[in-house]
C-alpha positions in Angstrom: 103.9 -105.8 150.7 105.0 -107.9 153.7 101.4 -109.0 154.4 101.1 -110.2 150.8 104.4 -112.1 151.0 103.3 -113.8 154.3 100.1 -114.8 152.6 102.0 -116.2 149.6 104.3 -118.2 151.9 101.3 -119.7 153.7 99.7 -120.7 150.4 103.0 -122.2 149.1 103.9 -124.2 152.2 100.4 -125.2 153.3 101.2 -123.9 156.8 100.0 -120.6 158.3 102.8 -118.0 158.4 102.3 -115.0 160.7 105.0 -112.5 160.2 106.3 -111.3 163.6 109.9 -110.1 162.9 111.7 -108.7 159.9 115.4 -107.7 159.8 117.7 -106.6 157.0 120.4 -109.0 156.0 122.9 -109.1 153.1 121.2 -109.6 149.8 124.2 -109.2 147.6 125.1 -106.3 145.4 121.9 -106.4 143.4 119.0 -107.1 145.8 117.9 -106.1 149.2 117.8 -109.1 151.6 115.6 -109.8 154.7 115.1 -112.5 157.3 111.4 -112.8 158.1 110.1 -115.0 160.9 107.2 -116.2 162.9 107.5 -117.9 166.2 108.1 -121.2 164.4 109.5 -120.4 160.9 112.1 -118.2 159.3 112.7 -117.4 155.6 115.1 -115.4 153.5 113.5 -112.9 151.2 115.2 -111.0 148.3 113.5 -107.8 147.1 114.0 -105.7 144.0 111.9 -103.6 141.6 108.8 -105.2 140.2 110.3 -105.3 136.8 112.9 -107.8 138.0 110.4 -110.6 138.6 111.7 -112.6 135.7 115.2 -112.5 137.3 113.8 -114.1 140.5 111.7 -116.7 138.6 114.9 -117.8 136.7 116.9 -117.9 139.9 114.2 -120.1 141.4 114.3 -122.4 138.4 118.1 -122.6 138.5 118.0 -123.6 142.2 115.4 -126.2 141.4 117.5 -127.6 138.6 120.5 -128.0 140.9 118.3 -129.5 143.7 117.0 -132.0 141.2 120.5 -133.3 140.7 120.6 -134.4 144.3 124.3 -133.5 144.6 124.9 -130.3 146.5 122.7 -128.3 148.9 121.1 -125.2 147.6 118.3 -123.1 149.3 114.8 -124.4 148.4 112.7 -121.7 146.6 109.4 -121.2 148.4 107.6 -118.6 146.3 108.1 -115.5 144.2 105.9 -112.7 142.9 105.2 -109.0 143.0 103.6 -106.9 145.7 103.1 -103.1 145.5 106.0 -101.9 143.3 108.4 -104.7 144.3 109.4 -108.2 143.2 110.3 -110.8 145.8 111.8 -114.2 146.0 111.3 -116.3 149.2 113.9 -119.0 150.0 114.5 -121.5 152.7 116.5 -120.0 155.5 119.9 -121.7 156.1 122.1 -121.0 159.1 125.5 -120.3 157.5 129.0 -119.9 159.0 130.5 -118.2 156.0 133.7 -119.5 154.5 135.5 -120.3 157.8 133.8 -123.6 158.7 135.0 -127.1 157.9 133.4 -128.9 155.1 135.2 -127.5 152.1 136.6 -130.8 151.0 133.0 -132.1 150.9 132.1 -128.9 149.0 134.6 -130.0 146.3 133.2 -133.6 146.2 129.7 -132.3 145.9 130.4 -129.7 143.2 132.2 -132.4 141.2 129.0 -134.5 141.4 126.9 -131.5 140.2 129.3 -131.2 137.3 128.6 -134.8 136.3 124.9 -133.8 135.5 125.0 -133.6 131.7 122.6 -132.1 129.2 121.8 -133.9 125.9 120.7 -130.5 124.4 124.2 -129.0 124.4 125.3 -125.9 126.0 122.8 -123.3 127.3 119.7 -123.6 129.4 115.9 -123.7 129.2 115.5 -119.9 129.6 117.6 -116.7 129.8 118.6 -115.6 133.3 121.0 -113.1 134.8 124.6 -112.8 135.9 124.3 -110.2 138.6 121.8 -107.8 137.1 123.0 -108.4 133.5 121.0 -110.6 131.2 122.6 -113.9 130.3 121.7 -115.5 127.0 121.3 -119.3 127.2 120.3 -120.4 123.7 121.1 -124.1 123.2 124.3 -124.5 121.2 126.1 -127.7 120.4 129.6 -126.2 120.0 131.2 -124.9 123.2 133.6 -122.4 121.5 130.7 -121.0 119.6 128.6 -120.7 122.7 131.4 -118.9 124.6 132.1 -116.6 121.7 128.6 -115.6 120.9 126.6 -115.8 124.1 129.2 -115.0 126.7 132.2 -112.9 125.7 130.6 -111.5 122.6 127.5 -110.3 124.4 129.5 -108.8 127.3 131.8 -107.0 124.8 128.7 -105.5 123.1 127.3 -104.2 126.4 130.7 -102.9 127.4 131.2 -101.0 124.2 127.8 -99.4 124.6 128.9 -98.3 128.1 132.0 -96.6 126.6 134.6 -99.4 127.3 137.5 -99.5 124.9 139.0 -102.9 124.1 141.5 -102.7 121.3 142.1 -106.5 121.0 138.4 -107.4 121.3 137.9 -108.6 117.6 141.2 -110.5 117.6 140.3 -112.3 120.9 136.8 -113.3 119.7 138.3 -114.6 116.4 140.8 -116.6 118.4 138.5 -118.4 120.8 137.9 -121.4 118.5 141.7 -121.9 118.3 142.2 -121.3 122.0 139.6 -124.0 122.8 140.7 -126.4 120.0 141.1 -129.9 121.2 139.0 -129.2 124.3 135.7 -130.9 124.1 133.9 -130.5 127.4 130.6 -132.1 128.3 127.7 -129.7 128.8 127.8 -129.9 132.6 125.3 -128.3 135.0 127.1 -125.3 136.5 126.3 -122.8 139.1 127.6 -120.0 136.8 128.5 -117.4 139.4 130.6 -119.4 141.9 132.7 -116.9 143.7 133.4 -117.1 147.5 130.4 -114.9 148.3 128.0 -117.5 146.9 129.2 -120.5 148.8 129.3 -121.3 152.5 129.0 -124.0 155.1 126.0 -124.5 157.3 126.2 -124.7 161.1 125.7 -128.5 160.7 128.9 -128.6 158.4 127.0 -129.1 155.1 128.3 -127.2 152.0 125.8 -125.0 150.3 125.9 -122.8 147.2 123.4 -120.1 146.3 122.7 -117.0 144.1 123.3 -119.0 140.9 123.4 -118.0 137.2 122.6 -121.6 136.2 123.3 -123.1 132.8 125.0 -126.1 131.1 128.6 -125.3 130.2 132.2 -126.4 130.6 132.6 -127.3 134.3 135.8 -125.3 134.3 133.8 -122.0 134.3 132.8 -122.7 137.9 136.3 -123.7 138.9 137.8 -120.6 137.3 135.5 -118.3 139.2 136.3 -120.0 142.5 139.8 -118.4 142.0 138.3 -114.8 141.6 137.5 -112.4 144.4 139.1 -114.1 147.3 139.3 -117.7 146.2 138.2 -121.0 147.9 140.2 -122.9 150.5 142.8 -125.5 149.4 140.6 -128.2 150.9 137.9 -127.5 148.2 140.3 -128.2 145.3 141.6 -131.3 147.0 138.1 -132.6 147.4 137.2 -131.8 143.8 140.3 -133.3 142.3 139.8 -136.5 144.2 136.3 -136.9 142.8 136.7 -135.5 139.3 140.3 -134.6 138.3 140.8 -131.2 136.7 142.1 -131.4 133.1 145.7 -130.4 132.6 144.8 -127.6 130.2 142.6 -125.8 132.7 145.3 -123.4 133.7 145.4 -122.0 130.1 141.6 -121.6 129.9 140.7 -120.1 133.3 141.6 -116.6 132.3 139.5 -116.8 129.2 136.6 -117.9 131.4 137.1 -115.3 134.1 137.2 -112.5 131.5 133.4 -113.0 131.3 133.0 -112.0 134.9 135.4 -109.1 134.7 133.6 -107.7 131.7 130.3 -108.1 133.5 131.7 -106.2 136.5 132.6 -103.4 134.2 129.1 -103.4 132.8 127.7 -103.4 136.3 130.1 -101.1 138.1 132.5 -99.5 135.6 135.7 -98.2 137.1 139.0 -100.1 136.7 137.4 -103.3 135.4 138.0 -102.2 131.8 141.7 -102.0 132.4 141.7 -105.4 134.2 139.8 -106.9 131.2 142.4 -105.5 128.8 145.2 -107.0 130.8 143.5 -110.3 130.7 143.0 -110.1 127.0 146.7 -109.4 126.4 147.6 -112.4 128.7 145.2 -114.7 126.8 146.5 -113.7 123.4 150.2 -113.8 124.4 149.8 -117.4 125.5 147.9 -118.5 122.4 
């Protein structure tokens, strides 16, 4: 497999790549990750089952979409394909310092710039992709409340019910979304889609970078809401974002509705206590409506 990947890298970059070292690194919860290097070059490689090639192709397309906006740094996709019984995605290697470096105010500025990239086609994207390992439906939809009801929460609820999850207020919530979002008319902004603290970092040079996207065009607030999940972002990030693109006053009432998507997805991926957390969030949303 690794010889085939090295050959593909050589073909894609136009420069010979002779694999000399390979080491395991974090690839997230879904994939295996590796740093592979020659004497002159280093790349990051994600590996999964061969059946997951479409997931990697969509991730590469999402990274390219964000790169084309010329706003915030994302890893450059090099190549992807299958070898033996595995699918792989090769990305530019970036030296990261995690979430402890400076540069978070700049991260906010640059994310705000990304969010000013608007689609004329409405909400959605050019292809389906994944949120973690779960399929994500991106059919173009002009109405945001309809998109969120049908292609985000509705779809996750269907998967969760098949998994055995019980959500007594599910129907009531889905019926209430159009009312909950009434008067809120967001632009279809280019969003990362899975922007928790594990998918953002600062390079050694101090440059903000985001990665592992679930790209689509949606309400920019979905990214902001997720930055508050699973550890949160530093205060400097929000200061930078607000200075560039002030957050709407109603955001605090919508963020739980948006983060419910990710909690339902975590139930579908991992089970456990996420169903109870989702039900608490549903009650909170409905009680404030």
